[in-house]
C-alpha positions in Angstrom: -55.7 -69.4 -77.1 -55.0 -67.4 -80.6 -58.4 -66.2 -82.3 -58.9 -66.1 -85.8 -62.5 -65.2 -86.6 -66.0 -65.9 -85.2 -69.5 -67.5 -86.7 -72.2 -66.4 -84.2 -71.5 -67.7 -80.8 -68.8 -70.1 -82.2 -64.8 -69.0 -82.4 -62.4 -70.5 -84.1 -58.8 -70.4 -82.4 -55.6 -71.1 -84.3 -54.7 -73.9 -82.6 -58.0 -75.9 -83.2 -57.8 -75.2 -86.9 -54.4 -76.7 -87.0 -55.3 -79.6 -84.9 -58.3 -80.2 -87.4 -56.0 -79.9 -90.4 -53.4 -82.0 -88.8 -56.2 -84.8 -88.1 -57.4 -84.8 -91.6 -54.1 -84.9 -93.4 -53.1 -87.7 -90.9 -55.9 -89.7 -91.6 -55.6 -89.5 -95.4 -51.8 -90.3 -95.3 -52.3 -93.0 -92.9 -55.3 -94.8 -95.2 -52.9 -94.1 -98.3 -50.3 -96.4 -96.5 -52.7 -98.6 -95.6 -54.0 -99.6 -99.1 -50.1 -99.4 -100.1 -49.8 -102.4 -97.6 -52.9 -104.0 -98.8 -54.5 -103.1 -95.2 -58.3 -103.3 -94.3 -58.8 -99.5 -94.5 -62.3 -99.6 -92.8 -60.5 -101.3 -89.7 -57.3 -98.8 -90.3 -59.9 -96.1 -90.2 -61.7 -97.0 -87.2 -58.4 -98.1 -85.5 -57.4 -94.4 -86.2 -60.6 -92.9 -84.6 -59.7 -94.7 -81.2 -56.2 -94.1 -81.4 -57.0 -90.4 -81.5 -59.6 -90.8 -78.7 -57.0 -92.8 -76.7 -54.4 -90.1 -77.2 -56.3 -87.2 -76.3 -57.6 -89.1 -72.9 -53.7 -90.2 -72.5 -52.1 -86.4 -73.0 -55.0 -85.2 -70.7 -54.4 -87.9 -67.7 -50.6 -87.3 -67.9 -50.7 -84.1 -67.8 -53.3 -83.9 -65.1 -51.5 -86.4 -62.6 -47.8 -85.6 -63.8 -47.3 -82.2 -64.6 -49.7 -80.5 -61.9 -51.5 -83.1 -59.6 -51.9 -80.7 -56.6 -54.2 -78.2 -58.3 -56.1 -80.9 -59.9 -56.7 -83.1 -56.8 -57.5 -79.6 -55.3 -59.9 -78.8 -58.4 -60.9 -82.0 -59.8 -63.7 -80.2 -62.2 -61.3 -78.4 -63.8 -59.5 -81.7 -65.3 -62.7 -81.3 -68.0 -61.5 -77.7 -68.7 -59.2 -78.9 -71.7 -59.9 -75.5 -73.9 -57.7 -73.9 -71.1 -54.5 -75.8 -72.1 -52.6 -78.9 -70.6 -52.0 -81.7 -72.6 -49.0 -83.6 -72.6 -47.2 -84.9 -75.8 -45.8 -88.2 -74.0 -49.1 -88.9 -72.5 -50.7 -88.9 -76.2 -48.5 -90.7 -77.8 -48.4 -93.5 -74.9 -52.4 -93.6 -74.9 -52.6 -93.6 -78.7 -50.5 -96.6 -78.7 -51.6 -98.7 -76.2 -55.4 -97.6 -77.6 -54.2 -98.5 -81.0 -52.5 -102.1 -80.0 -55.3 -103.0 -78.3 -57.8 -102.4 -81.4 -55.4 -103.7 -83.8 -55.7 -107.1 -81.6 -59.5 -107.3 -81.3 -59.5 -106.3 -85.1 -56.7 -109.3 -86.1 -54.9 -106.4 -88.1 -51.4 -107.6 -88.5 -49.2 -105.3 -85.5 -46.3 -104.3 -86.6 -47.2 -104.1 -90.5 -50.1 -101.6 -89.1 -47.9 -99.5 -86.8 -45.6 -98.9 -90.0 -48.7 -97.5 -92.0 -49.4 -94.8 -89.3 -46.7 -93.8 -88.0 -45.6 -91.2 -90.9 -48.9 -89.8 -90.7 -48.7 -89.6 -86.7 -45.5 -87.4 -87.3 -47.2 -85.6 -90.0 -50.1 -84.7 -88.0 -47.8 -83.8 -84.7 -45.5 -81.2 -87.0 -48.9 -79.5 -88.6 -50.7 -78.9 -85.5 -47.6 -77.8 -83.7 -47.9 -75.1 -85.9 -50.8 -73.7 -84.6 -49.6 -74.2 -80.4 -49.2 -71.1 -78.7 -47.5 -72.1 -75.7 -44.2 -70.1 -76.4 -40.3 -71.0 -75.0 -38.1 -68.8 -72.7 -37.2 -65.3 -73.4 -34.1 -64.9 -75.9 -31.0 -64.0 -74.1 -30.1 -62.3 -77.6 -33.0 -61.1 -79.8 -32.6 -63.2 -82.9 -34.6 -61.9 -86.0 -36.6 -65.4 -85.3 -37.8 -64.8 -81.7 -41.5 -63.8 -81.4 -42.5 -60.9 -79.1 -45.2 -61.8 -76.4 -46.2 -59.1 -73.6 -43.1 -56.9 -74.8 -40.7 -60.2 -74.1 -38.8 -62.0 -77.2 -39.4 -65.5 -76.6 -38.1 -68.5 -78.3 -41.0 -69.9 -80.7 -40.2 -73.2 -79.5 -42.8 -74.5 -81.5 -41.1 -74.2 -84.6 -38.2 -75.5 -83.4 -40.4 -78.9 -82.7 -42.5 -78.5 -86.6 -39.4 -78.0 -88.3 -37.6 -81.2 -86.5 -41.1 -83.1 -87.1 -41.5 -82.3 -91.1 -37.5 -83.5 -91.2 -38.4 -86.9 -89.4 -41.6 -87.2 -91.5 -39.3 -86.9 -94.6 -37.0 -89.8 -93.3 -39.9 -92.0 -91.9 -41.5 -91.4 -95.7 -38.3 -92.8 -97.2 -37.4 -95.4 -94.6 -40.8 -97.2 -95.2 -39.6 -97.8 -98.9 -36.5 -99.4 -97.2 -37.7 -101.7 -94.2 -35.9 -104.5 -93.2 -38.5 -105.6 -90.6 -42.3 -104.9 -89.6 -42.6 -102.4 -87.1 -39.2 -100.8 -87.9 -40.8 -97.5 -88.9 -42.3 -97.5 -85.1 -39.4 -98.2 -83.2 -37.4 -95.2 -85.4 -39.9 -92.8 -84.1 -39.8 -94.3 -80.8 -36.0 -93.1 -80.4 -36.0 -90.2 -82.6 -38.8 -88.0 -81.4 -37.9 -88.3 -77.8 -34.8 -87.0 -79.0 -36.8 -83.9 -80.7 -38.7 -83.4 -77.6 -35.8 -83.3 -75.3 -33.9 -80.7 -77.4 -37.1 -78.6 -77.5 -37.5 -78.9 -73.7 -34.0 -77.0 -73.4 -36.1 -73.8 -74.6 -39.7 -74.5 -72.5 -40.5 -73.4 -69.1 -41.7 -77.1 -67.5 -41.7 -78.9 -64.4 -38.1 -79.6 -63.9 -36.7 -82.9 -62.0 -33.5 -82.5 -61.1 -31.8 -79.2 -62.2 -32.2 -78.4 -66.4 -33.7 -82.1 -66.3 -37.4 -81.6 -66.8 -40.2 -84.1 -66.3 -40.4 -84.6 -70.4 -36.9 -85.6 -70.3 -37.7 -88.3 -68.1 -40.8 -89.5 -70.4 -38.0 -89.2 -73.5 -35.9 -91.3 -71.7 -38.6 -93.8 -71.0 -39.5 -93.8 -74.7 -36.4 -94.5 -75.8 -35.4 -97.5 -73.8 -39.0 -98.8 -74.7 -37.7 -98.3 -78.6 -34.6 -100.2 -77.9 -36.4 -103.0 -76.2 -39.0 -103.2 -79.3 -36.4 -103.1 -81.6 -34.2 -105.8 -79.7 -37.4 -107.8 -79.8 -38.8 -107.5 -83.4 -35.3 -108.4 -84.9 -35.2 -111.2 -83.0 -38.5 -112.3 -83.8 -38.2 -111.6 -87.5 -37.4 -114.9 -88.9 -35.9 -113.2 -92.5 -35.0 -109.7 -92.0 -35.0 -108.2 -95.5 -31.5 -106.9 -96.8 -31.3 -103.1 -97.0 -32.1 -101.6 -100.6 -31.3 -98.6 -102.5 -33.5 -95.8 -102.3 -34.1 -94.0 -105.8 -32.5 -90.9 -106.2 -35.8 -89.1 -107.5 -37.6 -90.6 -104.2 -34.9 -88.6 -102.1 -35.1 -85.7 -104.1 -39.5 -85.7 -104.3 -39.4 -86.0 -100.5 -37.0 -83.7 -99.6 -38.9 -81.0 -101.9 -42.2 -81.9 -100.6 -40.4 -81.5 -96.4 -38.7 -78.4 -97.4 -42.1 -76.9 -99.1 -44.4 -77.9 -95.6 -41.7 -76.5 -93.4 -41.6 -73.4 -95.5 -45.4 -73.0 -96.0 -45.6 -73.8 -91.7 -43.3 -71.2 -91.3 -45.1 -68.5 -93.2 -48.7 -69.0 -91.6 -46.8 -69.5 -88.2 -45.5 -65.8 -88.6 -48.4 -64.3 -90.5 -50.5 -65.3 -87.8 -48.2 -65.6 -84.1 -46.0 -62.8 -85.4 
């Protein structure tokens, strides 16, 4: 991992710093939405902490047992060495959602309304965290100017592709929250769109393949999409009075577009200054 600076025996890594920034901003955005939706902020804060823990455990366990089971079964102690890398975004999402659902039930929070308060913050956090990622893509056939040189090879900055698409999804969800037809709709759209983003990015990464160019991550993306379609059907069926679609103000569209472009621009500058 890219080292930024050291304070005594402690070393601050770029990835760790961006993850910390992502968590802080994600928490603030989620709590802001919870307040707007008149949800119990203390319960939401606790839910977010449990969700982070569940997401971390899910990300590690899926990587260990899906991506590299042979190695970790032979070297079980290495499962604890998270600092050496090895987290699955699909596992993190699944673990976070399962933990969040469990806590929401225990805390008697309205499940789908709560999910809509958290989802925009989740994808925003994913985008910010991805800025610090140092897992690059495959070598470029043609050396485009946005490629990154690693060990004398120009590689696709797959993490750049992903955080740009993640920020765009955040912008869409941020606007969609003003025009929801039913509770849980933001979660549904996240489950349908993010796997497509990840499937696209996978084309530029080197990951265990299942069949030809189809990777394990592609299969997990398909599972997420099927889950999203199933959840959509259930929520629409159980929604007795779906809200009618209303227009979104042009000022909201302009503000959200501006903020999204600023986030992308700042992230690109930070990424290429540190990694380039």
